[in-house]
C-alpha positions in Angstrom: 12.9 3.8 -4.0 16.6 5.3 -4.8 16.0 9.5 -4.6 19.6 10.0 -5.8 22.5 8.1 -6.9 24.3 7.0 -4.1 28.2 6.0 -4.3 28.0 3.3 -2.0 25.3 1.3 -4.7 27.7 2.3 -7.6 30.8 1.0 -5.6 29.1 -2.2 -4.8 27.9 -2.6 -8.6 31.6 -2.4 -9.7 33.6 -4.0 -7.6 31.1 -6.5 -6.3 31.8 -5.8 -2.6 31.9 -2.7 0.4 34.8 -0.5 -0.8 36.9 2.0 1.5 38.7 5.3 1.1 41.9 5.8 2.5 42.8 9.2 2.4 46.9 10.3 2.7 49.0 13.1 2.8 51.8 13.2 -0.3 53.1 15.9 0.7 52.1 18.8 -2.0 51.1 22.3 -2.1 48.9 23.9 -4.4 50.2 26.9 -7.3 47.6 29.7 -5.6 49.7 28.9 -2.0 53.4 28.7 -3.4 52.9 32.1 -5.7 53.1 30.6 -8.8 49.7 31.7 -9.1 49.2 33.3 -5.7 49.4 33.0 -1.7 47.3 31.5 1.1 45.3 28.9 -1.2 41.4 29.2 -1.1 40.3 31.2 1.8 37.8 28.2 3.4 41.2 25.7 2.5 42.8 24.4 6.2 46.2 24.7 6.9 46.4 20.8 5.8 45.2 21.2 2.7 41.5 20.0 2.8 42.8 16.8 4.3 42.7 17.1 7.8 41.4 13.8 8.5 44.1 12.0 6.1 47.3 10.4 7.3 51.0 12.1 7.9 54.2 10.7 7.3 56.5 10.8 4.5 55.9 7.1 3.3 52.6 6.3 1.6 52.5 2.8 1.9 53.1 3.3 6.1 50.1 6.1 5.6 47.9 3.5 3.8 48.9 0.6 6.6 47.9 2.8 9.0 44.9 4.1 7.8 43.9 0.3 7.3 44.5 -0.7 10.0 42.7 2.4 11.7 39.1 1.2 10.3 40.2 -2.6 11.0 37.7 -3.5 13.5 34.8 -1.9 11.5 35.5 -3.6 8.1 34.6 -7.1 6.2 37.2 -9.2 5.4 36.0 -9.2 2.1 36.4 -5.5 1.0 38.6 -3.5 -0.9 40.1 0.2 -0.8 40.5 2.9 -2.4 44.0 5.1 -1.8 42.9 8.5 -1.7 45.0 11.2 -2.2 43.4 14.2 -0.6 45.3 16.6 0.9 46.3 19.8 -1.6 46.9 19.5 -5.1 48.1 15.5 -5.7 48.4 16.1 -9.8 51.3 19.1 -8.6 54.4 17.7 -9.8 56.5 16.1 -12.5 54.9 13.0 -14.4 57.9 10.7 -13.0 57.4 11.4 -9.3 53.3 11.2 -9.7 53.5 7.8 -11.0 56.0 6.4 -8.4 53.8 7.7 -5.4 51.0 6.2 -7.1 52.8 3.3 -7.8 53.7 2.8 -4.1 49.9 3.2 -3.0 48.6 0.7 -5.3 51.0 -1.7 -4.4 49.6 -2.4 -1.1 46.8 -4.9 -0.4 44.0 -4.6 -0.9 44.0 -1.0 -2.9 41.6 -1.6 -5.8 41.3 1.8 -7.0 43.4 5.1 -6.9 41.0 8.7 -6.3 43.3 12.0 -6.9 41.9 15.5 -5.5 43.6 17.9 -7.6 42.9 21.8 -9.6 41.8 21.6 -12.8 44.3 24.0 -14.1 47.1 20.8 -13.0 45.9 19.1 -15.1 47.6 18.5 -18.7 48.5 16.4 -21.6 51.1 14.4 -19.2 49.6 13.6 -16.0 46.2 12.9 -17.7 47.9 10.2 -19.5 49.6 9.2 -16.9 46.3 8.2 -14.9 45.0 7.0 -18.2 47.8 4.5 -18.1 46.9 3.4 -14.4 43.5 3.5 -15.1 43.5 0.3 -17.8 44.8 -1.6 -14.7 42.6 -0.5 -11.7 40.5 2.3 -11.7 41.1 5.8 -11.4 39.3 8.4 -10.0 39.9 12.2 -9.9 38.1 14.7 -8.5 38.8 18.1 -9.3 37.9 21.2 -7.1 35.5 23.7 -9.1 33.4 24.9 -5.9 32.2 27.5 -8.2 31.1 28.6 -12.1 30.4 32.2 -10.7 34.2 33.1 -11.6 33.4 36.8 -9.0 32.9 34.2 -6.7 36.4 32.3 -7.2 38.2 35.2 -7.4 36.9 35.9 -4.1 37.5 32.4 -3.0 41.2 33.0 -4.3 40.5 29.9 -6.8 43.1 31.8 -9.3 41.9 29.9 -12.3 39.3 30.7 -15.1 36.5 28.1 -16.1 38.2 27.4 -19.2 40.7 25.6 -17.3 38.0 23.0 -15.9 36.5 22.3 -19.7 39.9 21.2 -20.4 40.8 19.2 -17.5 37.7 17.5 -18.5 38.7 17.1 -21.9 42.4 15.8 -21.0 40.8 13.4 -18.6 38.0 11.8 -20.6 40.1 11.4 -23.6 42.2 9.1 -21.2 39.2 7.5 -19.6 39.5 8.6 -16.1 36.4 9.1 -14.5 35.7 12.8 -13.2 34.2 13.8 -10.0 33.8 17.6 -9.0 33.9 19.2 -5.9 30.9 22.3 -5.6 30.5 24.2 -2.5 27.2 25.3 -0.9 26.6 28.6 0.9 29.5 30.6 -0.7 30.0 33.7 0.9 27.7 35.9 -1.3 26.2 33.6 -3.6 22.9 33.1 -4.3 20.0 30.3 -5.1 20.5 31.5 -8.9 24.4 31.0 -8.6 24.1 27.5 -7.4 22.1 26.6 -10.4 24.3 28.1 -12.8 27.3 26.0 -11.2 24.8 22.7 -11.4 24.1 23.9 -15.0 27.7 24.1 -15.4 28.6 20.8 -14.3 25.9 19.3 -16.3 27.2 20.6 -19.1 30.5 18.3 -19.1 31.1 14.8 -19.2 31.6 14.2 -15.3 30.6 11.0 -13.6 30.4 12.2 -10.0 29.6 14.7 -7.6 30.3 15.7 -4.3 28.3 18.6 -2.9 30.1 20.3 -0.1 28.4 22.3 2.9 30.7 25.3 3.2 32.7 25.2 6.4 34.3 28.2 8.2 37.7 27.0 10.1 40.0 28.3 12.5 42.9 29.8 10.6 41.4 30.3 7.2 40.9 33.9 6.1 36.9 32.6 5.3 37.1 33.2 9.3 37.8 37.0 9.1 34.4 37.4 6.6 31.6 38.1 7.7 29.0 36.4 5.5 25.7 34.2 5.8 26.3 31.1 7.3 23.6 28.5 6.4 20.9 27.0 8.8 20.5 23.7 8.5 16.7 24.3 7.2 18.4 26.6 4.3 21.2 23.8 3.6 18.5 21.2 2.8 16.5 23.3 1.0 19.3 24.3 -1.4 21.1 20.8 -1.3 17.7 19.6 -2.7 17.5 21.8 -5.1 20.9 20.8 -6.5 19.8 17.5 -6.4 16.6 17.8 -8.4 18.3 19.7 -11.0 21.6 17.3 -11.6 21.7 15.1 -14.4 20.0 11.5 -12.9 23.2 9.9 -14.6 25.6 11.5 -11.9 26.8 9.5 -8.9 26.5 11.9 -5.6 29.8 10.8 -3.9 28.8 13.4 -1.2 25.8 15.1 0.3 27.7 17.2 3.0 31.0 17.1 4.7 32.2 17.1 8.7 34.7 19.9 9.1 37.1 19.5 12.0 36.0 19.4 15.1 38.6 20.9 16.7 38.8 23.5 14.0 35.0 24.3 12.8 34.0 27.2 13.9 30.3 27.5 11.8 28.2 26.2 11.4 28.1 24.3 14.5 25.2 22.2 13.9 27.1 20.6 10.6 29.6 19.1 13.7 27.1 15.6 13.8 27.5 14.4 10.3 25.7 11.6 11.0 22.3 13.3 12.3 22.7 15.7 9.6 22.5 12.9 6.9 19.8 11.6 9.2 17.9 14.5 8.9 18.0 15.1 5.2 17.4 11.7 3.9 14.0 12.1 6.4 14.1 15.7 4.5 14.1 14.1 1.2 11.1 11.8 1.4 8.8 14.7 3.1 9.5 16.5 0.2 9.7 13.9 -2.5 13.1 14.7 -3.5 14.5 12.9 -6.6 17.7 13.6 -8.1 17.4 14.8 -12.0 13.7 15.5 -11.7 14.0 19.1 -12.0 16.7 18.2 -14.9 14.7 16.0 -16.7 11.5 18.8 -17.4 14.2 21.1 -19.2 15.3 18.2 -21.5 11.8 17.3 -22.4 
């Protein structure tokens, strides 16, 4: 029994093969780092702009080739790859610059799709149209960092945009046929269970196709590391993650159920360091507690 709408199953249906993401760093920054909206970035974001596992270097093609070589012993010959622009805000540049970077990535052998991580306030009509144009040739996914729908929490974490920017970005991207993946964080400072479920309902109310559910990691060198707030235990995380899945629309693809912070930087929660153990434990938790994506959402729709 499929208890949730998994990314692996979706990609196999869509591409007919196993697909792997290759994360790159294209040298961007963010408007809440460079002073245009704020400085310092989000308080939980690492010095690498949440791209701690991305490749590095000036040339995008070389980064992708290096990433392919790094995992080639684990991948079947008939697999495909997704070029994942992960670090910082990957639409925060003029459209001609974006076109060149994306085109370079798509010129690498066996790259069959593009995934672009960005901020909702850095989506405009021009870059949304560019992503839509590329989407007519290869599949394009746009990842939007919402994190929370509670704007008080958003201010606390230095997000530097209002929820209306998210709504506008979703509209622009969907008008251009681009699939949207939303990032939300479980365990943000001062957030309650009600806050989290309100964020899930906010996501449900938008035309989004995927979601990444991320555990709140505390990393060295971040402003979050100096704050005093409740760190979730593994059992607490499992319970909240289960509630999110139950209240989430059943058609939304689950791109992530947790995350693994760079072990060299991870301060807390230390139980999250072994991602495979955490995920295996959560699969058991779902079985034992009969967690099914959308089960509570369906009740509200009846």
